[in-house]
N, C-alpha and C positions, 0 to 999 in steps of 0.2 A: 588495428588489433590483432593478436594472432594467440592460437590457442593449442598447445603441444601436450599430449598424454605423456606422463613420466614415465621411463622406462623401470623403475626400480620401486615405485610406488606403484600400485595398481589403485585404481580409481582416484587418481590424483591429477590436475593439469596445473600446466605453467600458464598462465595470461601475461603476455607481452602486450602494455598499452602504451601508445604514443599520443599526446596531446599536443595539438597545434594551438597557438593563442597568437590572435591578430592584436595588436598593442599599437594604441594611437596615444602619443604624448606631445604636449606644446614645448618646443626648444625656443630659449630665450638667448639672443647673442647681445653681446657688447653694444654695438651698433646695428639698429635696423628694429623693425617689429617681429613679434615672435610667429613662428612657423609652426604646423602641426605636421608632424611626419609618423609614419606608422610602420611597423616592423612586423617580423614572425619570431616566435618564441617555442620554444618545444621542451619539452617534459616528458622524461621515460619511466615508466613505472611497470613492476612485475611483481605478479602474486602467485602464490600456490592455493588451490582450492581443491577440494574433494567434491567430485561430481560422479561417481560411481561408475559402472562399467555395464556394457550391454552391446550386443551383435546383432540384434533384429534389424529388417529391412522393413521401411516404411514407405509404401505406397498411397498416393491419395491424387485424388483429382479436384477440378475447379468447376464448378456448376455453371452451366451456361443456360439462359434461359430459352425453350425451345430449341435447344442445339444438344450436341454430343458435349459430355463432359471431357475436358481437355487432362489428359495424365500429366502430371507433375513429374519431375526428376526424384527417382527414388532416393530416400534419405535413410539416415540411421537413426538409432534412439541417443546418440552421444549428446552430452549436454550443448547448450549453447551461452557462451558467455555474454553478459550484458552489464552495460557500466552505465550508471546514474550521477550525474554532474551538475552544480550550479556554477553561477558565475563567480571566477574566481576573485581573490581579494590581493590588491597591490600593497605588500609589505615594504619593499625597498627600490629603489632606481639609484644606478649611478653610472656614470660615464667613464669607458675605460679606456688609454690610450694604445695604440697598436703595440708597442715594446712593452707593456706591464698586462696585456691580454692574456688570457689563459689558453695554454698550448695542447691542453689533454684533448683526447679523442672524445669526451663524455658531450662536448660543446659542439662538436665540430656537424656540421649538416649538407650534406652531400646529394640528397636528391630530396624532392617535394612534391607530392603528389597533384595531378592535375587540377583536381579540384579544390585543392588550398590556392594554387596559383591564381584561380580565376576569382578568388574573392579579392586579390591586392588589384584586380583590371588588367589582367596580363599573364602570360604563361611562363615567363620567365621571372626570376627572382635573383639577386645578388646574393651568393652564397659565401663570399671571398671574406676572409678577416684581416683584410689590409688597413681599414682605416677604423676610426673609432667606432666603436661598441658599446651600446646603452643594454646593460645586465640588469634586469627585473627579476627580485623575488614575488613568486604567488603563492599564496595559499588557497589549496584545492581540495574542496569536500568532495566526497567521490563514494559513491557502494557499488561494488564490485559482486556480482553473482554469478551463479551456473544455473542456469533454467534448463530442464528437461520434462518430456511428456512422460507420465506414470499412469499407472491404471490403479483405479480407487475399487476396493471390492465393496458393494452396497448391499446390504440385507434384502431380501425380497419376500414376500409373503404372500400368500394364496388371497383372492378374494373371499370374503364370507359372505357365503350365498343363505338366505333365510330359508328356515325349514319347515315354516308354516306360512300359510297365506293370509295377509294381513289385510286385503283388499275387500272391497264391498260385495264379495261374491256370497257371504254367509259362513264362510266354511272357517273354523278355528275361532269360534266363540266371541264373533263381531261384537263392537262395544262403542255406543256412541260418543265422539271425542269430546261432545260437550260436557257428558257426563263424567267421563274421566277428569276433564279440567276443573271440573265443578268439586272434586275432591280434595284438590288443594288448596293448603291454607295461603292466605293473603301474605306475601313476606313484606311485611310491616318493618322490617329492621335495615331491608334494603334501600327503602327511601327516607326511614328517618333514622338518628342517631338512638344507639340502643341506652336504655336506662341504666344507670350505674348500678354495681353488684352493693347488696347493703353493707354494714359494718357497723360495729359498737359505736365508735367515734362519729359516724356519718349520720346515724339514727339520732344519736344525741344531739347534732348540732341542728338536724332540722325539726326536731322537735322540741328546741328551746325558743323559737321564734314566738311573736308578740301573741299570735293566736293559738299557741299551744300545740301547734302541728305545721306539717309540711303542705295541707291544702288536699292532700289525696283521699281523705275520707278515710282510712284505717285507722282502728280503734289506738293503736299505738303511734299514732300522727307519723308515720313514714310512709314513702310512696314506693320504696325499693321492693324489688322481686322477692327477695329473700325474707321480708318481714310480711307474712300475710295480715 
């Protein structure tokens, strides 16, 4: 993956991505049992994303316990390209003879990274197009983005210090905590559902029972708050 800054669009970067796929397929001949072959497929993609500009130099160190911090190589605040992919989906596959194969440069592969070659159990891969080729169409979902470190402004406030002493020193009008707590009403509605609000229809429905009331003991036969 390569990232280049565009000369005429400030803050925009061109990202060139090459996907390498190791494909294993089962080949059946007219005579003989099927065999498994594997090969290398390549797909190139180019996108243009906005990443902003910046010319600051960044110096950082790596912490080592009981030792001196190691100074890392200086970096800049330019964005970093990141690609997220999932397993591709095979859409189509066909065998193409040498005389009918594609001769365009888009399908040609002249160099393979050593790390990719190690996935095939060797350092050398056959890159010529003289024999039969298997062309595979893949569906690839990917997310391409640019990441960079930014500075966030967070509001900071001073610590509010008490202006009078509320301790047990006797200064500032000390009160017994138990007496203060005794002045609070018990929050009954926090433990039990509140009673429904009174309305004319509700009062008529409650007062029309067999005992002539709702059982709350009020003269009008209603136990709602609004009807005393």
